[in-house]
C-alpha positions in Angstrom: -8.4 15.1 -5.0 -10.5 14.1 -2.0 -10.4 10.8 -0.2 -7.4 8.9 1.1 -3.9 10.2 0.3 -1.5 8.4 -2.0 0.3 6.6 0.9 -3.0 5.2 2.2 -4.1 4.1 -1.3 -0.7 2.4 -1.9 -1.0 0.5 1.4 -4.6 -0.5 0.5 -3.6 -1.7 -2.9 -0.8 -3.9 -1.4 -3.1 -5.8 0.9 -5.0 -7.7 -1.9 -1.9 -7.3 -4.2 -3.9 -5.3 -6.8 -1.1 -5.1 -9.3 -2.9 -2.8 -11.9 -3.6 -0.4 -9.1 0.0 -0.6 -7.8 1.3 0.2 -11.3 -1.0 3.3 -11.4 -0.3 4.4 -7.9 3.5 4.0 -8.0 3.5 5.9 -11.4 1.5 8.6 -9.7 4.0 8.7 -6.9 6.9 9.0 -9.4 5.1 11.8 -11.2 4.7 13.8 -8.0 8.1 13.1 -6.5 10.3 16.0 -5.6 13.6 14.7 -7.1 14.8 12.3 -9.8 16.0 9.7 -7.4 12.7 9.4 -5.6 10.9 9.4 -8.9 13.0 6.6 -10.2 12.5 4.7 -7.0 8.8 4.8 -7.5 9.1 4.1 -11.3 11.1 1.0 -10.5 8.3 -0.3 -8.3 5.7 0.5 -10.9 7.8 -1.2 -13.6 8.3 -4.4 -11.5 4.6 -4.7 -10.8 3.8 -4.0 -14.5 6.1 -6.7 -15.6 4.7 -9.2 -13.1 1.1 -8.4 -14.2 1.8 -8.2 -17.9 0.6 -4.6 -17.7 0.6 -2.5 -21.0 2.5 0.3 -19.3 5.6 -1.8 -18.7 7.2 -0.6 -21.9 6.6 3.1 -21.1 7.8 2.7 -17.6 11.0 1.0 -18.8 11.6 3.8 -21.3 11.2 6.4 -18.5 13.8 4.6 -16.4 16.2 4.3 -19.3 15.8 8.0 -20.1 17.0 8.7 -16.5 20.0 6.4 -16.9 18.6 3.7 -14.5 19.6 0.8 -16.7 23.1 -0.7 -16.8 
């Protein structure tokens, strides 16, 4: 992929608080993380933004977190 890296795109999406983009970008970060803890960290962010925005991916993100034991 050309253009700005993931970190730069995340920072750019935070400035106008583009919640749909933040859901997508944090999910992308989770998918490319090197370990489960990092992945779940990013998934949690994606999930919170999805809930706040009423995003359709909220259910899927929640299921992914539950599958990794991240719900008490």
